[in-house]
N, C-alpha and C positions, 0 to 999 in steps of 0.2 A: 741578090745577095750583094755585100760588098766583095772586091775582089782581093785573093789572096797579094801578099807580098813577105818577101823576107826579112829575118830581121836578125842581128848578130848578139847571141847571150853567151854569159861567160858562167859557169855552173863548176865549182870546186877547183879553177883552174882551168878548166878544159872548154875552147870556143866551140859554140854549136850556131846554125847557120836551123831557124825555122822558120817554116811558111806558116802563115795566119792571116785568118780574117783579121783579128782583133790590131789595136793600136801598139805601135813599137814602145811605146812610154810603158801601155798595160802589160805589153810582154814583157820587160825589161823588168819589169819591178817584181813580177811572178819569179822571175829566174834569179833576181836579186834574196827573196825570200827563203828558197830554196838553195840556194846556197850558204845564205845565214847559216839554217838551220844545219845544214852537211858540215859548214865551219866549226858548230857551237858542240856537234855531238862528235865531232874527230878532237879536239882540245878536251876537251869533258874528261870524256870516256875511252880517250885513244883507242878510237878500234881503226880500221881502215875506212877508205873513202866509199868504198863499196857498200860496206857493211853500213855506213852513214847514210848514204843513199838509200840502201832498199829502210831502212827506219825510216825517214822522213817520208818514203813517200808509202809506207805504214799507216806513221803520223795524219798525213794529208788525207789519204781514204778514209782515215777514221775521223776528222772531223767533216769531211764530205758528208760521209755518213750519218754523223749525227746531224749536221744541216739539214740535209734532204727530210730526216724522221722529225725535224722540229717545221720544216715548210709542209710537210705530210699533215702534221699537225694541226698546223696555223688552217692549215684549207679547211682541212674538218670542221674546227671553230667557224672560220668565215660560212661554210654551207649553213653550219646549224643557226650562223646569225642572221642570215638570208634567208633562212624557213623563217625562222620566228618573223622576221620583217617582211617577209610575204603573208603569212597568215595575219598578225598586225593592221596589214592594209587593206586585206579581205576585209577584216572587222571594220575596219574604220570606213570601208565603204558602204558595207552592210548596214551601220550604222549611223549613215550620209546618209542613204535610200529613205529607212526607216524615219528619221527627220523629218524628212523631205514628202512623206507621206501623213504625219503626224500634221506639219504645216498644212498640206490640202486640207486632214478632216479638220482642224482647226478653224480654215477661214470659213468653210463649208458650214461649220457650227454657228460661227460669227454669222454666218451669213440668214440662212433659220430664224436666230434667234432673234436677229435685224424685222427679219421678215413679221416675227411672233409679236415683239415688241411694236413695230409699227401697227400689224392689226390690232392690238390691243386698244391703240390709242382713238382709231378711226371706229366712232360707232356702225353696229353693226345692225340690222333688223331684227337679230334673238335680242341683241343686250339692251336695246330700244324697249321691245315689249317685256323684257325682265327687268327695267326701271319702271314700266308702268304700272305692270304688276305691285313690286313696292310700295312704290305709292301708295297706292289703293290700299293695300294691306295695312301700309302705315296710317293713312287719313280715317279707315276706317276703326282700326285699333284705339287712334287716340279720342276718337269721337265715344265708340264705347265707355274708354279710359272716364273721357271729359264727363258723359255723362250719369258712369257710377261716383266720380270725386262728386259731379253735385248731390248722389242721391244720401250721399255718406254725407255730405253739412248738412242735407235737409234733415237728413237723422239726426245728430248733432245739436241741431239747434232747436228739434222737438224735445228730446230728453232735457233740457236745460230748462 
C-alpha cells in the first residue's frame, strides 16, 4: 500500500493537516468542495459555520448513501447480466455439441449412402439372376404374344 503523507488544506477559514494515502491534488480538491458548500450555506442562509459544516456533512452523507445504493443496484444488474450471459454460453455450447453430433451423423449417412449407391452399380449374383429371369419371362411372353398375333392375323384372313 502507498505510504501516507501530510496534506495541508483550508476549510471555512481554518487550516488542517490531513494524513492520507490519496494524492495531494485529490485531497485539496475534496477540501475545496467542502469549503464551497459551507461558504454557500453561510452566505445564503445566514447560519453559523458549525451549522453549515454539519449540514454539508449531512448532504455529503446523503450523496454517498445514494451513490452506494446506485452502485449496489448496478452490481445486481451486472450479476443478472452475467447469469444470462452464462446461460446463453451454456446453451451455445450445447447447440455447438449438438451441431457436431449432427455433422458426424450426416457424414456417417453420406458414407452409408455412398456404399449403397456403389453397391447398386456393381452387379451382384442376385441381381444377375434376376436379370436372367426377367429376360426369360420377357422372351417367352413376347413369343407367346407373337404366336397369338399370328393366330389373330390368320383368323382375320380366313374371315375375309
